[in-house]
A tleap script that builds the chain and sets N, CA, C and O, in Angstrom:
source leaprc.protein.ff14SB
mol = sequence {
  NMET ALA LEU LYS THR THR VAL LEU ALA LEU
  SER LEU LEU ALA LEU ALA GLY SER ALA SER
  ALA GLN GLU ALA SER GLU GLU THR LYS GLU
  ASN TYR THR MET LYS CYS ALA ALA CYS HIE
  LEU ALA ASP GLY LYS GLY ALA MET PRO GLU
  MET ASN LEU THR ASP ALA LYS TRP GLU TYR
  GLY SER SER VAL ALA GLU ILE SER LYS VAL
  ILE ALA GLU GLY ILE PRO GLY LYS ALA MET
  VAL GLY PHE LYS THR GLN LEU SER ASP GLU
  GLN VAL GLU ALA LEU ALA HIE TYR VAL ARG
  THR PHE ASP LYS THR LEU LYS PRO GLU LYS
  ALA ALA LYS LYS CLYS
}
set mol.1.N position { -101.466 -144.222 -145.166 }
set mol.1.CA position { -100.565 -143.370 -144.377 }
set mol.1.C position { -101.358 -142.595 -143.312 }
set mol.1.O position { -100.930 -142.489 -142.163 }
set mol.2.N position { -102.508 -142.063 -143.711 }
set mol.2.CA position { -103.328 -141.316 -142.761 }
set mol.2.C position { -103.804 -142.213 -141.630 }
set mol.2.O position { -103.870 -141.787 -140.477 }
set mol.3.N position { -104.137 -143.460 -141.963 }
set mol.3.CA position { -104.582 -144.407 -140.933 }
set mol.3.C position { -103.465 -144.677 -139.908 }
set mol.3.O position { -103.728 -144.732 -138.706 }
set mol.4.N position { -102.223 -144.846 -140.383 }
set mol.4.CA position { -101.109 -145.102 -139.476 }
set mol.4.C position { -100.902 -143.893 -138.558 }
set mol.4.O position { -100.644 -144.052 -137.365 }
set mol.5.N position { -101.015 -142.692 -139.116 }
set mol.5.CA position { -100.838 -141.482 -138.330 }
set mol.5.C position { -101.920 -141.371 -137.283 }
set mol.5.O position { -101.642 -141.001 -136.142 }
set mol.6.N position { -103.150 -141.685 -137.651 }
set mol.6.CA position { -104.265 -141.638 -136.720 }
set mol.6.C position { -104.073 -142.653 -135.588 }
set mol.6.O position { -104.277 -142.328 -134.418 }
set mol.7.N position { -103.685 -143.869 -135.938 }
set mol.7.CA position { -103.473 -144.908 -134.924 }
set mol.7.C position { -102.341 -144.499 -133.985 }
set mol.7.O position { -102.443 -144.674 -132.771 }
set mol.8.N position { -101.279 -143.962 -134.539 }
set mol.8.CA position { -100.146 -143.507 -133.715 }
set mol.8.C position { -100.598 -142.368 -132.783 }
set mol.8.O position { -100.260 -142.372 -131.599 }
set mol.9.N position { -101.331 -141.432 -133.292 }
set mol.9.CA position { -101.796 -140.313 -132.492 }
set mol.9.C position { -102.701 -140.785 -131.346 }
set mol.9.O position { -102.576 -140.316 -130.215 }
set mol.10.N position { -103.620 -141.726 -131.654 }
set mol.10.CA position { -104.495 -142.258 -130.614 }
set mol.10.C position { -103.710 -143.047 -129.570 }
set mol.10.O position { -104.026 -142.986 -128.381 }
set mol.11.N position { -102.696 -143.783 -130.002 }
set mol.11.CA position { -101.874 -144.524 -129.046 }
set mol.11.C position { -101.125 -143.581 -128.118 }
set mol.11.O position { -101.021 -143.837 -126.919 }
set mol.12.N position { -100.613 -142.508 -128.662 }
set mol.12.CA position { -99.879 -141.536 -127.840 }
set mol.12.C position { -100.826 -140.841 -126.858 }
set mol.12.O position { -100.456 -140.583 -125.713 }
set mol.13.N position { -102.038 -140.542 -127.305 }
set mol.13.CA position { -103.008 -139.927 -126.418 }
set mol.13.C position { -103.389 -140.882 -125.251 }
set mol.13.O position { -103.530 -140.458 -124.104 }
set mol.14.N position { -103.543 -142.147 -125.580 }
set mol.14.CA position { -103.857 -143.132 -124.537 }
set mol.14.C position { -102.739 -143.223 -123.515 }
set mol.14.O position { -102.993 -143.285 -122.312 }
set mol.15.N position { -101.516 -143.231 -123.985 }
set mol.15.CA position { -100.368 -143.268 -123.064 }
set mol.15.C position { -100.317 -142.029 -122.195 }
set mol.15.O position { -100.083 -142.113 -120.990 }
set mol.16.N position { -100.536 -140.890 -122.807 }
set mol.16.CA position { -100.518 -139.625 -122.067 }
set mol.16.C position { -101.640 -139.619 -121.023 }
set mol.16.O position { -101.439 -139.159 -119.899 }
set mol.17.N position { -102.795 -140.118 -121.387 }
set mol.17.CA position { -103.912 -140.166 -120.452 }
set mol.17.C position { -103.625 -141.045 -119.270 }
set mol.17.O position { -103.950 -140.685 -118.138 }
set mol.18.N position { -103.015 -142.204 -119.505 }
set mol.18.CA position { -102.725 -143.105 -118.391 }
set mol.18.C position { -101.651 -142.522 -117.487 }
set mol.18.O position { -101.694 -142.710 -116.272 }
set mol.19.N position { -100.696 -141.821 -118.063 }
set mol.19.CA position { -99.655 -141.195 -117.238 }
set mol.19.C position { -100.257 -140.083 -116.395 }
set mol.19.O position { -99.926 -139.956 -115.216 }
set mol.20.N position { -101.143 -139.269 -116.983 }
set mol.20.CA position { -101.723 -138.176 -116.206 }
set mol.20.C position { -102.684 -138.703 -115.149 }
set mol.20.O position { -102.879 -138.053 -114.122 }
set mol.21.N position { -103.296 -139.877 -115.380 }
set mol.21.CA position { -104.189 -140.451 -114.396 }
set mol.21.C position { -103.400 -140.832 -113.129 }
set mol.21.O position { -103.964 -140.841 -112.035 }
set mol.22.N position { -102.121 -141.142 -113.266 }
set mol.22.CA position { -101.263 -141.495 -112.122 }
set mol.22.C position { -100.723 -140.259 -111.430 }
set mol.22.O position { -100.284 -140.343 -110.283 }
set mol.23.N position { -100.745 -139.118 -112.093 }
set mol.23.CA position { -100.225 -137.903 -111.553 }
set mol.23.C position { -101.201 -137.359 -110.504 }
set mol.23.O position { -102.405 -137.307 -110.752 }
set mol.24.N position { -100.706 -136.968 -109.372 }
set mol.24.CA position { -101.544 -136.442 -108.289 }
set mol.24.C position { -102.056 -135.067 -108.663 }
set mol.24.O position { -101.359 -134.283 -109.307 }
set mol.25.N position { -103.277 -134.784 -108.255 }
set mol.25.CA position { -103.876 -133.474 -108.508 }
set mol.25.C position { -103.200 -132.426 -107.603 }
set mol.25.O position { -102.528 -132.772 -106.632 }
set mol.26.N position { -103.388 -131.180 -107.930 }
set mol.26.CA position { -102.858 -130.107 -107.084 }
set mol.26.C position { -103.494 -130.154 -105.710 }
set mol.26.O position { -102.828 -129.889 -104.710 }
set mol.27.N position { -104.795 -130.494 -105.647 }
set mol.27.CA position { -105.482 -130.613 -104.362 }
set mol.27.C position { -104.815 -131.684 -103.493 }
set mol.27.O position { -104.590 -131.474 -102.301 }
set mol.28.N position { -104.498 -132.849 -104.109 }
set mol.28.CA position { -103.874 -133.941 -103.362 }
set mol.28.C position { -102.488 -133.516 -102.883 }
set mol.28.O position { -102.121 -133.780 -101.738 }
set mol.29.N position { -101.730 -132.873 -103.735 }
set mol.29.CA position { -100.399 -132.408 -103.326 }
set mol.29.C position { -100.486 -131.396 -102.192 }
set mol.29.O position { -99.678 -131.414 -101.263 }
set mol.30.N position { -101.482 -130.510 -102.281 }
set mol.30.CA position { -101.684 -129.514 -101.219 }
set mol.30.C position { -102.100 -130.203 -99.906 }
set mol.30.O position { -101.613 -129.854 -98.831 }
set mol.31.N position { -103.015 -131.190 -100.015 }
set mol.31.CA position { -103.404 -131.933 -98.819 }
set mol.31.C position { -102.203 -132.618 -98.190 }
set mol.31.O position { -102.059 -132.617 -96.967 }
set mol.32.N position { -101.339 -133.203 -99.012 }
set mol.32.CA position { -100.136 -133.850 -98.495 }
set mol.32.C position { -99.262 -132.824 -97.768 }
set mol.32.O position { -98.779 -133.079 -96.665 }
set mol.33.N position { -99.067 -131.677 -98.392 }
set mol.33.CA position { -98.245 -130.627 -97.776 }
set mol.33.C position { -98.832 -130.181 -96.458 }
set mol.33.O position { -98.101 -129.992 -95.486 }
set mol.34.N position { -100.144 -130.010 -96.408 }
set mol.34.CA position { -100.798 -129.480 -95.205 }
set mol.34.C position { -100.960 -130.541 -94.101 }
set mol.34.O position { -100.857 -130.213 -92.919 }
set mol.35.N position { -101.208 -131.783 -94.465 }
set mol.35.CA position { -101.539 -132.805 -93.468 }
set mol.35.C position { -100.408 -133.812 -93.195 }
set mol.35.O position { -100.353 -134.387 -92.108 }
set mol.36.N position { -99.535 -134.025 -94.137 }
set mol.36.CA position { -98.580 -135.141 -94.033 }
set mol.36.C position { -97.110 -134.728 -93.967 }
set mol.36.O position { -96.313 -135.377 -93.290 }
set mol.37.N position { -96.755 -133.664 -94.661 }
set mol.37.CA position { -95.347 -133.320 -94.854 }
set mol.37.C position { -94.606 -132.976 -93.570 }
set mol.37.O position { -93.388 -133.141 -93.502 }
set mol.38.N position { -95.312 -132.503 -92.556 }
set mol.38.CA position { -94.631 -132.166 -91.288 }
set mol.38.C position { -93.904 -133.390 -90.717 }
set mol.38.O position { -92.808 -133.263 -90.171 }
set mol.39.N position { -94.507 -134.558 -90.844 }
set mol.39.CA position { -93.889 -135.784 -90.325 }
set mol.39.C position { -93.209 -136.620 -91.403 }
set mol.39.O position { -92.150 -137.202 -91.166 }
set mol.40.N position { -93.815 -136.681 -92.582 }
set mol.40.CA position { -93.291 -137.545 -93.651 }
set mol.40.C position { -92.345 -136.796 -94.599 }
set mol.40.O position { -91.742 -137.403 -95.484 }
set mol.41.N position { -92.220 -135.504 -94.414 }
set mol.41.CA position { -91.367 -134.606 -95.201 }
set mol.41.C position { -91.853 -134.513 -96.658 }
set mol.41.O position { -92.601 -135.370 -97.128 }
set mol.42.N position { -91.425 -133.484 -97.344 }
set mol.42.CA position { -91.896 -133.227 -98.720 }
set mol.42.C position { -91.592 -134.375 -99.656 }
set mol.42.O position { -92.370 -134.655 -100.569 }
set mol.43.N position { -90.454 -135.055 -99.440 }
set mol.43.CA position { -90.051 -136.146 -100.331 }
set mol.43.C position { -90.471 -137.530 -99.820 }
set mol.43.O position { -90.142 -138.536 -100.449 }
set mol.44.N position { -91.186 -137.601 -98.702 }
set mol.44.CA position { -91.659 -138.863 -98.156 }
set mol.44.C position { -90.615 -139.640 -97.342 }
set mol.44.O position { -90.899 -140.750 -96.891 }
set mol.45.N position { -89.432 -139.086 -97.148 }
set mol.45.CA position { -88.373 -139.819 -96.440 }
set mol.45.C position { -88.591 -139.890 -94.925 }
set mol.45.O position { -87.958 -140.694 -94.241 }
set mol.46.N position { -89.477 -139.057 -94.412 }
set mol.46.CA position { -89.840 -139.124 -93.003 }
set mol.46.C position { -88.905 -138.482 -92.049 }
set mol.46.O position { -87.688 -138.535 -92.226 }
set mol.47.N position { -89.464 -137.858 -91.009 }
set mol.47.CA position { -88.670 -137.220 -89.956 }
set mol.47.C position { -87.962 -138.269 -89.109 }
set mol.47.O position { -86.907 -137.999 -88.535 }
set mol.48.N position { -88.548 -139.486 -89.030 }
set mol.48.CA position { -87.958 -140.598 -88.289 }
set mol.48.C position { -88.100 -141.830 -89.161 }
set mol.48.O position { -88.961 -141.856 -90.040 }
set mol.49.N position { -87.284 -142.851 -88.945 }
set mol.49.CA position { -87.317 -144.031 -89.836 }
set mol.49.C position { -88.711 -144.645 -90.008 }
set mol.49.O position { -89.058 -145.051 -91.117 }
set mol.50.N position { -89.503 -144.724 -88.966 }
set mol.50.CA position { -90.835 -145.347 -89.089 }
set mol.50.C position { -91.814 -144.465 -89.874 }
set mol.50.O position { -92.911 -144.910 -90.208 }
set mol.51.N position { -91.436 -143.252 -90.162 }
set mol.51.CA position { -92.288 -142.346 -90.937 }
set mol.51.C position { -91.876 -142.299 -92.418 }
set mol.51.O position { -92.465 -141.560 -93.207 }
set mol.52.N position { -90.876 -143.080 -92.781 }
set mol.52.CA position { -90.344 -143.084 -94.136 }
set mol.52.C position { -91.311 -143.810 -95.095 }
set mol.52.O position { -91.665 -144.967 -94.869 }
set mol.53.N position { -91.724 -143.125 -96.149 }
set mol.53.CA position { -92.626 -143.698 -97.151 }
set mol.53.C position { -91.857 -144.174 -98.399 }
set mol.53.O position { -92.469 -144.583 -99.386 }
set mol.54.N position { -90.544 -144.119 -98.354 }
set mol.54.CA position { -89.758 -144.421 -99.548 }
set mol.54.C position { -88.983 -145.744 -99.456 }
set mol.54.O position { -88.390 -146.184 -100.441 }
set mol.55.N position { -88.989 -146.370 -98.288 }
set mol.55.CA position { -88.049 -147.484 -98.043 }
set mol.55.C position { -88.621 -148.878 -98.204 }
set mol.55.O position { -87.971 -149.845 -97.808 }
set mol.56.N position { -89.807 -149.022 -98.766 }
set mol.56.CA position { -90.442 -150.326 -99.016 }
set mol.56.C position { -90.783 -151.063 -97.729 }
set mol.56.O position { -90.999 -152.275 -97.758 }
set mol.57.N position { -90.837 -150.364 -96.605 }
set mol.57.CA position { -91.240 -150.970 -95.334 }
set mol.57.C position { -92.589 -150.352 -94.927 }
set mol.57.O position { -92.653 -149.238 -94.407 }
set mol.58.N position { -93.646 -151.106 -95.180 }
set mol.58.CA position { -94.999 -150.641 -94.867 }
set mol.58.C position { -95.580 -151.512 -93.771 }
set mol.58.O position { -96.217 -152.526 -94.056 }
set mol.59.N position { -95.372 -151.135 -92.542 }
set mol.59.CA position { -95.771 -151.929 -91.380 }
set mol.59.C position { -97.290 -152.216 -91.333 }
set mol.59.O position { -97.714 -153.254 -90.824 }
set mol.60.N position { -98.087 -151.294 -91.863 }
set mol.60.CA position { -99.530 -151.447 -91.809 }
set mol.60.C position { -100.125 -151.767 -93.170 }
set mol.60.O position { -101.337 -151.659 -93.356 }
set mol.61.N position { -99.290 -152.159 -94.121 }
set mol.61.CA position { -99.756 -152.547 -95.443 }
set mol.61.C position { -99.492 -151.475 -96.496 }
set mol.61.O position { -99.498 -150.281 -96.196 }
set mol.62.N position { -99.262 -151.912 -97.724 }
set mol.62.CA position { -98.906 -150.985 -98.791 }
set mol.62.C position { -99.967 -150.862 -99.870 }
set mol.62.O position { -99.757 -150.162 -100.860 }
set mol.63.N position { -101.107 -151.533 -99.699 }
set mol.63.CA position { -102.176 -151.366 -100.717 }
set mol.63.C position { -102.867 -150.012 -100.486 }
set mol.63.O position { -102.769 -149.423 -99.410 }
set mol.64.N position { -103.554 -149.545 -101.510 }
set mol.64.CA position { -104.285 -148.296 -101.374 }
set mol.64.C position { -105.311 -148.397 -100.238 }
set mol.64.O position { -105.472 -147.465 -99.451 }
set mol.65.N position { -105.994 -149.529 -100.166 }
set mol.65.CA position { -107.000 -149.723 -99.101 }
set mol.65.C position { -106.374 -149.664 -97.719 }
set mol.65.O position { -106.915 -149.025 -96.817 }
set mol.66.N position { -105.228 -150.332 -97.546 }
set mol.66.CA position { -104.565 -150.332 -96.249 }
set mol.66.C position { -104.044 -148.943 -95.865 }
set mol.66.O position { -104.178 -148.512 -94.719 }
set mol.67.N position { -103.457 -148.263 -96.829 }
set mol.67.CA position { -102.936 -146.926 -96.575 }
set mol.67.C position { -104.095 -145.969 -96.303 }
set mol.67.O position { -104.005 -145.120 -95.417 }
set mol.68.N position { -105.171 -146.103 -97.056 }
set mol.68.CA position { -106.355 -145.253 -96.845 }
set mol.68.C position { -106.875 -145.399 -95.419 }
set mol.68.O position { -107.241 -144.414 -94.777 }
set mol.69.N position { -106.904 -146.635 -94.934 }
set mol.69.CA position { -107.381 -146.900 -93.571 }
set mol.69.C position { -106.500 -146.170 -92.562 }
set mol.69.O position { -107.004 -145.555 -91.622 }
set mol.70.N position { -105.181 -146.239 -92.758 }
set mol.70.CA position { -104.250 -145.561 -91.840 }
set mol.70.C position { -104.468 -144.046 -91.905 }
set mol.70.O position { -104.507 -143.379 -90.871 }
set mol.71.N position { -104.609 -143.511 -93.104 }
set mol.71.CA position { -104.809 -142.056 -93.232 }
set mol.71.C position { -106.127 -141.654 -92.571 }
set mol.71.O position { -106.180 -140.644 -91.869 }
set mol.72.N position { -107.168 -142.415 -92.780 }
set mol.72.CA position { -108.475 -142.059 -92.232 }
set mol.72.C position { -108.541 -142.244 -90.724 }
set mol.72.O position { -109.022 -141.366 -90.007 }
set mol.73.N position { -108.055 -143.393 -90.237 }
set mol.73.CA position { -108.236 -143.756 -88.828 }
set mol.73.C position { -107.034 -143.495 -87.948 }
set mol.73.O position { -107.168 -143.455 -86.725 }
set mol.74.N position { -105.852 -143.314 -88.542 }
set mol.74.CA position { -104.674 -143.125 -87.752 }
set mol.74.C position { -104.173 -144.449 -87.184 }
set mol.74.O position { -104.675 -145.513 -87.547 }
set mol.75.N position { -103.195 -144.385 -86.302 }
set mol.75.CA position { -102.644 -145.577 -85.658 }
set mol.75.C position { -102.623 -145.319 -84.150 }
set mol.75.O position { -101.821 -144.521 -83.665 }
set mol.76.N position { -103.509 -145.998 -83.410 }
set mol.76.CA position { -103.550 -145.779 -81.965 }
set mol.76.C position { -102.168 -146.009 -81.316 }
set mol.76.O position { -101.473 -146.979 -81.617 }
set mol.77.N position { -101.807 -145.097 -80.432 }
set mol.77.CA position { -100.538 -145.233 -79.728 }
set mol.77.C position { -99.333 -144.710 -80.511 }
set mol.77.O position { -98.209 -144.735 -80.009 }
set mol.78.N position { -99.555 -144.247 -81.709 }
set mol.78.CA position { -98.467 -143.708 -82.543 }
set mol.78.C position { -98.769 -142.234 -82.859 }
set mol.78.O position { -99.850 -141.733 -82.551 }
set mol.79.N position { -97.828 -141.575 -83.459 }
set mol.79.CA position { -97.981 -140.159 -83.823 }
set mol.79.C position { -98.972 -139.980 -84.990 }
set mol.79.O position { -99.448 -138.870 -85.229 }
set mol.80.N position { -99.278 -141.049 -85.704 }
set mol.80.CA position { -100.168 -140.954 -86.873 }
set mol.80.C position { -101.605 -140.759 -86.421 }
set mol.80.O position { -102.222 -141.676 -85.878 }
set mol.81.N position { -102.136 -139.569 -86.646 }
set mol.81.CA position { -103.526 -139.271 -86.304 }
set mol.81.C position { -104.402 -139.538 -87.531 }
set mol.81.O position { -103.916 -139.546 -88.662 }
set mol.82.N position { -105.678 -139.753 -87.297 }
set mol.82.CA position { -106.615 -139.964 -88.387 }
set mol.82.C position { -107.167 -138.670 -88.943 }
set mol.82.O position { -107.288 -137.677 -88.226 }
set mol.83.N position { -107.504 -138.683 -90.239 }
set mol.83.CA position { -107.975 -137.506 -90.911 }
set mol.83.C position { -109.388 -137.657 -91.473 }
set mol.83.O position { -109.808 -136.864 -92.315 }
set mol.84.N position { -110.123 -138.672 -91.011 }
set mol.84.CA position { -111.443 -138.934 -91.608 }
set mol.84.C position { -112.440 -137.785 -91.345 }
set mol.84.O position { -113.417 -137.639 -92.079 }
set mol.85.N position { -112.199 -136.985 -90.321 }
set mol.85.CA position { -113.102 -135.845 -90.096 }
set mol.85.C position { -112.668 -134.612 -90.874 }
set mol.85.O position { -113.411 -133.633 -90.947 }
set mol.86.N position { -111.471 -134.648 -91.458 }
set mol.86.CA position { -110.948 -133.499 -92.182 }
set mol.86.C position { -110.924 -133.684 -93.700 }
set mol.86.O position { -110.908 -132.715 -94.459 }
set mol.87.N position { -110.923 -134.955 -94.126 }
set mol.87.CA position { -110.821 -135.251 -95.564 }
set mol.87.C position { -111.942 -136.182 -95.971 }
set mol.87.O position { -112.381 -137.024 -95.188 }
set mol.88.N position { -112.408 -136.025 -97.209 }
set mol.88.CA position { -113.413 -136.920 -97.752 }
set mol.88.C position { -112.775 -138.281 -98.073 }
set mol.88.O position { -111.551 -138.400 -98.118 }
set mol.89.N position { -113.603 -139.292 -98.294 }
set mol.89.CA position { -113.106 -140.603 -98.666 }
set mol.89.C position { -112.268 -140.505 -99.941 }
set mol.89.O position { -111.234 -141.162 -100.059 }
set mol.90.N position { -112.721 -139.677 -100.904 }
set mol.90.CA position { -111.992 -139.522 -102.165 }
set mol.90.C position { -110.633 -138.853 -101.930 }
set mol.90.O position { -109.641 -139.239 -102.548 }
set mol.91.N position { -110.582 -137.872 -101.057 }
set mol.91.CA position { -109.292 -137.215 -100.756 }
set mol.91.C position { -108.342 -138.169 -100.064 }
set mol.91.O position { -107.142 -138.156 -100.335 }
set mol.92.N position { -108.868 -139.001 -99.167 }
set mol.92.CA position { -108.031 -139.995 -98.463 }
set mol.92.C position { -107.458 -140.980 -99.473 }
set mol.92.O position { -106.268 -141.296 -99.435 }
set mol.93.N position { -108.328 -141.476 -100.396 }
set mol.93.CA position { -107.858 -142.428 -101.385 }
set mol.93.C position { -106.808 -141.785 -102.318 }
set mol.93.O position { -105.814 -142.418 -102.674 }
set mol.94.N position { -107.042 -140.544 -102.697 }
set mol.94.CA position { -106.067 -139.849 -103.551 }
set mol.94.C position { -104.722 -139.719 -102.829 }
set mol.94.O position { -103.668 -139.908 -103.437 }
set mol.95.N position { -104.758 -139.401 -101.550 }
set mol.95.CA position { -103.523 -139.316 -100.765 }
set mol.95.C position { -102.838 -140.688 -100.688 }
set mol.95.O position { -101.613 -140.776 -100.776 }
set mol.96.N position { -103.617 -141.740 -100.525 }
set mol.96.CA position { -103.032 -143.088 -100.463 }
set mol.96.C position { -102.308 -143.410 -101.769 }
set mol.96.O position { -101.193 -143.931 -101.752 }
set mol.97.N position { -102.934 -143.103 -102.886 }
set mol.97.CA position { -102.275 -143.331 -104.184 }
set mol.97.C position { -100.992 -142.506 -104.270 }
set mol.97.O position { -99.957 -142.997 -104.722 }
set mol.98.N position { -101.068 -141.255 -103.836 }
set mol.98.CA position { -99.926 -140.349 -103.924 }
set mol.98.C position { -98.772 -140.820 -103.042 }
set mol.98.O position { -97.636 -140.880 -103.514 }
set mol.99.N position { -99.024 -141.154 -101.789 }
set mol.99.CA position { -97.898 -141.538 -100.906 }
set mol.99.C position { -97.243 -142.824 -101.378 }
set mol.99.O position { -96.051 -143.027 -101.149 }
set mol.100.N position { -98.005 -143.701 -102.037 }
set mol.100.CA position { -97.402 -144.929 -102.597 }
set mol.100.C position { -96.349 -144.601 -103.645 }
set mol.100.O position { -95.422 -145.383 -103.852 }
set mol.101.N position { -96.478 -143.448 -104.314 }
set mol.101.CA position { -95.519 -143.098 -105.377 }
set mol.101.C position { -94.124 -142.791 -104.821 }
set mol.101.O position { -93.145 -142.815 -105.566 }
set mol.102.N position { -94.028 -142.506 -103.534 }
set mol.102.CA position { -92.723 -142.244 -102.938 }
set mol.102.C position { -91.875 -143.522 -102.887 }
set mol.102.O position { -90.647 -143.459 -102.933 }
set mol.103.N position { -92.533 -144.673 -102.793 }
set mol.103.CA position { -91.843 -145.963 -102.751 }
set mol.103.C position { -91.778 -146.498 -104.166 }
set mol.103.O position { -92.777 -146.982 -104.698 }
set mol.104.N position { -90.627 -146.415 -104.767 }
set mol.104.CA position { -90.452 -146.793 -106.183 }
set mol.104.C position { -90.517 -148.310 -106.393 }
set mol.104.O position { -90.505 -148.767 -107.536 }
set mol.105.N position { -90.585 -149.104 -105.309 }
set mol.105.CA position { -90.705 -150.564 -105.471 }
set mol.105.C position { -92.162 -150.992 -105.698 }
set mol.105.O position { -92.417 -152.122 -106.115 }
set mol.106.N position { -93.105 -150.102 -105.429 }
set mol.106.CA position { -94.525 -150.442 -105.554 }
set mol.106.C position { -95.046 -150.131 -106.942 }
set mol.106.O position { -94.710 -149.096 -107.518 }
set mol.107.N position { -95.858 -151.015 -107.478 }
set mol.107.CA position { -96.518 -150.765 -108.755 }
set mol.107.C position { -97.794 -149.975 -108.474 }
set mol.107.O position { -98.466 -150.215 -107.471 }
set mol.108.N position { -98.129 -149.028 -109.364 }
set mol.108.CA position { -99.359 -148.231 -109.159 }
set mol.108.C position { -100.580 -149.142 -109.125 }
set mol.108.O position { -100.667 -150.135 -109.847 }
set mol.109.N position { -101.527 -148.764 -108.255 }
set mol.109.CA position { -102.829 -149.439 -108.207 }
set mol.109.C position { -103.824 -148.545 -108.896 }
set mol.109.O position { -103.741 -147.319 -108.827 }
set mol.110.N position { -104.781 -149.184 -109.572 }
set mol.110.CA position { -105.841 -148.414 -110.223 }
set mol.110.C position { -106.782 -147.836 -109.168 }
set mol.110.O position { -107.013 -148.431 -108.115 }
set mol.111.N position { -107.308 -146.674 -109.483 }
set mol.111.CA position { -108.279 -146.040 -108.597 }
set mol.111.C position { -109.561 -146.886 -108.575 }
set mol.111.O position { -109.924 -147.524 -109.564 }
set mol.112.N position { -110.221 -146.868 -107.436 }
set mol.112.CA position { -111.484 -147.608 -107.314 }
set mol.112.C position { -112.507 -146.976 -108.243 }
set mol.112.O position { -112.517 -145.762 -108.447 }
set mol.113.N position { -113.370 -147.819 -108.804 }
set mol.113.CA position { -114.430 -147.316 -109.671 }
set mol.113.C position { -115.480 -146.631 -108.842 }
set mol.113.O position { -115.855 -147.101 -107.767 }
set mol.114.N position { -115.961 -145.493 -109.362 }
set mol.114.CA position { -117.001 -144.727 -108.682 }
set mol.114.C position { -118.320 -145.497 -108.763 }
set mol.114.O position { -118.632 -146.116 -109.781 }
set mol.115.N position { -119.081 -145.446 -107.679 }
set mol.115.CA position { -120.366 -146.131 -107.641 }
set mol.115.C position { -121.460 -145.286 -108.189 }
set mol.115.O position { -122.612 -145.718 -108.229 }
savepdb mol mol.pdb
quit
C-alpha cells in the first residue's frame, strides 16, 4: 500500500512539474505586458487582424524558433520592431513560448536545452 501511495505521489509531482514548466514566469508576463501588449493586446487578440496571436494564422511561422526570430529581429516594413537589443536570447525564447499559448491550436514545444 505504501508503494502505491509513493508511486501515485511521484506521478502527481511529475505532472505538476510539467504543467508548471509550461507556465510563463512573472518576468515573461511582465515583458509581454511592457513590449507586446500595446499591439497584441493582453489576450493576444491583436489591435489589428495581422497582430492576432490567437487565430492560428502565423504568417512568419509558428515554431518557437520562428517566433523568436520575429521577436528578436522584427519584420522590416511592418509595425513589428525587433527587441534583440532590449531582451536576452532567453527572454526572447520565453516570450516565444508564451505567445504560442494564445493560439490553442498549437501544441507546446519543449524549451531548448541549455548549453
